[in-house]
N, C-alpha and C positions, 0 to 999 in steps of 0.2 A: 516809632511805634505807632501802630495803627490807631486811629480814632475811631470811635463807635457811636451810633446813635441808638437810642433805645425805642423800639415801637411796641404798643400794646394792644392786645385784643381781648375778647371774652374769657379768654383761657389764661390769659397772663401776658409776660413780656419777653421779648427776646432782642438781644444786641446783634445791631447788624454793623458792617463798616460804614461809615458816614457817607461815602459815596456811592454805597450799593445801590443799584437801579431797582432791585425788586424789593418786597416789603416783608412782612411779618407772615402773611397767609402763604405767599410763596415759598419762604425759607421752611416753614413747618411741613408743607408737601415734600420739600427737597429732602427733608429729614424722614418724613413718614415712608416714602415710596422709592427706596434703593433697589428697583424691581429689575428693569431692563438695562439700565446704564444708558439707555437712548431717551435723551432729552428732546423737548418741543423742537428745538433748533435743528435736529437732524432732518426735520421735514420742512424746508423753507415754505412750501405751498400751503403749510397750516398757519405758519406765523403770519405770512402775507394775508391769509384769509381772514384770521383773527384783527388784523389792522385794517382790514377793509371794512370789517361789521363795525368795529369801534369809530372808524372815520364815518360811517354813513348815520351811525347813530348819533353823533357830534353835530353832524350837519342837520339832522332832523330835529334835534333839541334847540340848535341856536334859532332854526327857524320859527319855533314855537316859544322862543325866550324861556325856555325850560332851564337852560344852565346860562351863565354869562357869557356873552360874545368873544370876551378876549379867551377866557377858558377854553372855549369850543375851539377857536381858532388856533390855539397851542396844541389840544389835541389831535385837531386835523394836520397839523404840520408835522408832528411827531410819526402819526400813522403814515403820511407820505414817504417819511425817511425809512421806515420800517418796510412799507411796501417796495422800496427801493433796494432794498436788500441790507440796510443798516440795521445795528442792535440787535441782530438774531441771537448773538450768543449770550444775551440775558434771558432768554426764555430757557429756564433751566429744569422745569419739574418733569419728571420722567413721564413718557407716554401712556405707560400703564398706571393708573392711580384709582384709589377709591373717591367717591364723591361726585359721580356722575358728570366729572370733567369741571367742577368747582375750581380747582387748583390750576387748570390751564387758564381759565377766565380771569382768576385773580393775579395770575403770573402776568397776563396782557395788561389788566387794569392797573396793575402797581407799576410795571415798567414804563408804560404810557403815561400814567400820572407823574413818575418822578423826573422822566425827560421833558413833560410840559412844565413842569415846577422850574426847572433849570432854565427854560425858554423865558420863563416869566421872572426870573432873576431870583428864584428862591431855591434853596437846599432841597435835596432829595429826602423825603420823609416828613417834610414841612405841609402837611395835609391840610391844614387849615386855610390854605391858598387853593388848593385843587386837590380834590379827594379821589381815591381810586374808586369807590363805591358810589359817592354821591355824584359826581361828575362825569368820569370816564365810564361808568356803568349805568348812568342814568337811564332810566326808562328800559333797563334790560335784567335779564336772568341769564344764568348758566343755561338755564332750560332752553333758550332760543337762542343764545349767542354760540353755544358750543356745537350743537348738530347742525346750525347754518354755516358755521366755518369749516366743519369736516365735509359738508358737501361742495363749498368752494374749493377746497383744496383737493378733495378728489375729480372735480370737474377741470381743474387746471392741469391734472396729469393726465387725461384721457389722449389729447392732442400728442404729445410726445410718444406715448404707446402707439396710437394708430400712426404715426409718422414712422417709426421701427417697423411695424408690421407691413407697412406699404413697402419699405425698403427691402424687406426680406422676401416678399411675394415678388418683387421686380428681379431679385437675384434668382430666385427659383425659375421664373419666366426665362430669364435670360440664359439658363443652364438647360432648360427644356429645349430652347431653340438649337443650342449647341448639339446636343444630344439625340434630336430628332431623327436620325437614320442609323440609330445604333440598335439593332435587335437584340432581346435578351429574353431571359426566362421571365414570365409572370408567375407568381406563387399565391396559392392561397393555403392556409393551415400550415405554413411552411414547408409545403409541398410543392412540386413542380406543377403548374397548372395548364398555361397557354402562352405561346408567344405575344410579346408585347416590345415597345422600345423603351429605351432608358430616358427619351423626352416625354413620353406619356407619362411616366412615373414621376418625374420632377413636376411635369405641368398639373399633375393631381396635387402636389404639395403646393402650388402656388393658389389652385384653386381653393383648397380648404383655408388657406390663410386669409384669402382676400374675402371669403364669405363673413368673417367675424370683425373686418375693419369697419363695416358700416354698422354691426350690431353694437359694439361697443359705443358708438357715438348715440344711437337711438335708445340704448337701455341708460345711457349717461343721463339724458333728458330728463328722466325720472326725478333726478337729484336738483333739479331747478324749483321744484317747489319747497319752500322753506317755512319754517315758523316764526321768521323774525318778526318782533312786535307781540308776540304772545306773552313775551315776559314768564311769570312762573306757571306752568303746567297749561300755558294757553289760555290764559283769564284775561291776559292785557293788563293785570294788576300794575298800578304805580306808573303807568305810561300815559303820557298826555293823549287826549283824543287827536287823532289824526297823525300821531307820531309813526305809527306803522306802516301806513301807506306811504310817508315821506321816507323812511327808513330803508323800505323795501326799493322803490325807486332809485334812490341815492345809491344803494348797494349794486344794482344792476350798471349803473353808470361807473361805478369804481372796478368790477368785476369784470365787465365784458362780457356777462353771462346774462341770459334772458330769465332771471330769476323772477319767482312770482310766489305771492303769499299763499299759502295753502287755505283751503275753503274751511276746515275745520281745524282749528289751532289747537284744541285739546288733544285731537287724534293725532295729528302730526308731531306733537311732543313727545308722544310715547311710541308711534309706530316707526319702525326701523325697515319696512318692507323694502323701499328704495335701496337701501344698502345691500339687503339680502340678494336682490334681483342682480344688481350689479356685480357683487362678488360672485355670483354665478356665472355671469358671462366671462369674468376673469379666469374661472375655473375651467370653463369652456375651452378657451385658448389655451391655456395651461395642457388640457387633456391632448388637444390637436399636436401643440407644440412637442410634448413628450413623445407621442406616437411616431411623429415624423424623426426625431432624434434617436429613436429605439430602430428605425429603418435605416438612417444614415450609417449608425454603428454596425447594424447586420450587413448591409451591402458593402461597407469596407473592411469588413472582418478578414483576418488572413495576415498578412496580404496573400499568403499562398496555400493557407490551410482552411481557409474560409472562403466566403463568396467572392471577394475581392473584385467584385465589378466597377466600384468606383474608388477614387484615391482622395481622402482627405488631406488638405493643407497640413503638413507637418508643423506643429508650433513649439513643441518642446521634446526633449528626451521621455522615453515613457517608463523607463526602469532604471534604478540604482545598482541592478545586478546583471540584467538581460541586455548585452550589447545591441544596440541598432533597433531596440523595440521602440514604436513609437504608437501612442495610445490616442483613441478619439476622444481627448478631453473637453473639446469644445461642446460636442452633443452632450458628454456627460455631465458637463457644469448646468447646461441648459435643462437637462432631465431634473437635476436635483432643485432647481428652481421651480421647477414645474410642480413638484412634489410639495414644496413649501406653499406656493399658491394655492394648491388644492387643499392643503391643511389649514392654511388661512380662512378659506371660505368656510369649512366646518366651524371654526372659532368664530367668525361672523354670524353663521347660523345660530349657534347656540348663545352668543351674546344677544342676538335679537330677540330670541326666544325668552331669554330671562327676565325681560322688563316686567315690571309689576305696576299695576293702576295706572297713574298719570305722568309716569317717568320712567325711563330704562336707565339705571345706573351703571350697566356696562357698556357705554357707548365709547369709553376709552379703549377698551379691547378691540371694538370696530374701526376705531380711526386707524388705531395702529397697525392692524392687519391689512385693512384695505390699502393704505399709503405704503406699507412695505410691499405688498403684492403688486402694486403699479410700480414701485421704485426698481424691484429686482428683475420682474419681468420685461420691463423696457430695457435695461441694461443687459439682460440675457439675449433678448433678440437682436439688438445691436451687435453683440459680440457674435450670435450665430451668423449674422450675414457676412459681417467684415472678415472675421477669421477662419470661417469655415466654407460657407455655401458659394460665396462668390469664387473662391477658389478651387471647387471640386473638380476633378479631372475625371473622364471616362478611360477605363481599361477596356478598349474594343475587343481585343485578342480575347482576353478572359470571358467577356460576354458571349460572344461567338463561340467559342470552345464549350462553354457550359450548355448553351444552346442546343448545339449540334450534336452533343452528348446526352442530352436530356430526354423524356419521352415525351414532352410536351407537343412534338411535331405530331404525334399521333392525332391529336386533335384537329388538325388541318386536313389528315387523311378521312376522317368520318365523313364529309359530304360526299366523297368519292367511291368509298368502299364500304359505308356503312358503320355503324358503332361497333357490332360485334367484331367485324373483321378488324378494324383499326385497334380494338381492344386486345386481340389475339396477338397483333404485331406488337404491340407495346409490352404484353406479357413477355413474349419470348425475348424480345430485346433485353429486358431488365434480367431475364433469366440468363442469357447467354454473354451479356455484358458489351453485346454489339450495339449499334446505332440503329434508331428507327428508320434512317435513310436505307441502311445495308439490308435489314430484315424486309422491308418493304419493297425494296427492288428485287429480292429474291421471291417473295410469297405475295406480293400484293397485284400481281397482275398489270401492273403499269408500266409504262416504258420510262427509261432513265431520264429521257427528255420531259415527259409528262410530270414525272415525280419531282424533278427539279424544278419547273414551274409552280406546281402545288407548294412545294418546301422553301421557296424563295421568300428572302425577307420581305420584299415588297408586295407579294401576294398575302402573305401572313400578316402583315400591318396595314393593309389597304383600309381597314375600317376605321383606323385611327388616325389616318394622315390629317384630317381637318381638326383633330384635338390638339396637335403639338405646334 
């Protein structure tokens, strides 16, 4: 039979398995918030960030003799294990929770306290020897611990996303070079417009991705301003003099990020503007990625009754009833990820706006949605690169046939015949079903040799040679 220990708080008592590493406040939250089914442990960067904050606090408190040195060292040792990836399964509170993150903070406090108690030779729950609030949380409040940890967790996920985007950019660049000499129809508003090369099209994808790699890092730096040391609402209540400076310095060393204390801790404890701005850049990336995936799906449509200018790698059968059908499933899944990220941005915006007075109680929604966006977008970009873009092939014959049969060649005639004459040729070609070349040969007054020179791919694409 399982043995139990009883823990008591101001509300009452709860029985927990004797070796359970979380305590009564975590258990209440676990029971109160069966919301998403996604626990803190699902986002290791957040668990690690919480441990970094608690370790920095313990170091600062030890320096100031605010807590016993042996207790501080036990806390520091446990936090090092958590930072290294251990004990994460004990962070069980749901990501979406009431209480402005208090349940998350207490889950960390209780797990760290119980692990530290074991290191000191005591049983979990024997808080007379080391207490979750009095020791692990000394000089802290959820008001400063939680938003600081969220910032660190987000900062830790920026580099993987930037690396994934750099890989996608490189894949588009490589395909742009491979497709540089393949002329095709350029389109505006889904209508034939002017000649271009397939390489130009893919180079534009690379450029638009590259624009946001640096932007993500730049906007991310807004999150290095933290309110650690402000305790409740930024007043520094219950923290020793000098604790905040030491804690922030230790946190910078532990996290590797150049974090700095906000100039106004009360403002920093309630304002989530940095999160809104960062969520906005993720939305911008999502919008661009989704547009690119729309283009890839359209360019590969068919394969015979659509555009069919490119061939996406076949990764799975496309139908349970239509034999041989292959769908553009990789761009499709990336589209859906982008929709989720765009929706998450709205949630972050509304949660940030919902703050009242000196604290924003909706921070858990911000944490969940930002970390989910970073997680799924990074995965989606890697999948798009590896399972789609790197293996895209061009159907040169199809590109040439569409270009030769299109009306876009009339644009190349305009400088030689004038706009009106070129328009008449385009109109007649459309009405009769003949090609621009055929009608222009008959009615353009140009020799066949001159017409061939004007309508050659090299002549039509000369303005774009340096762009590919």
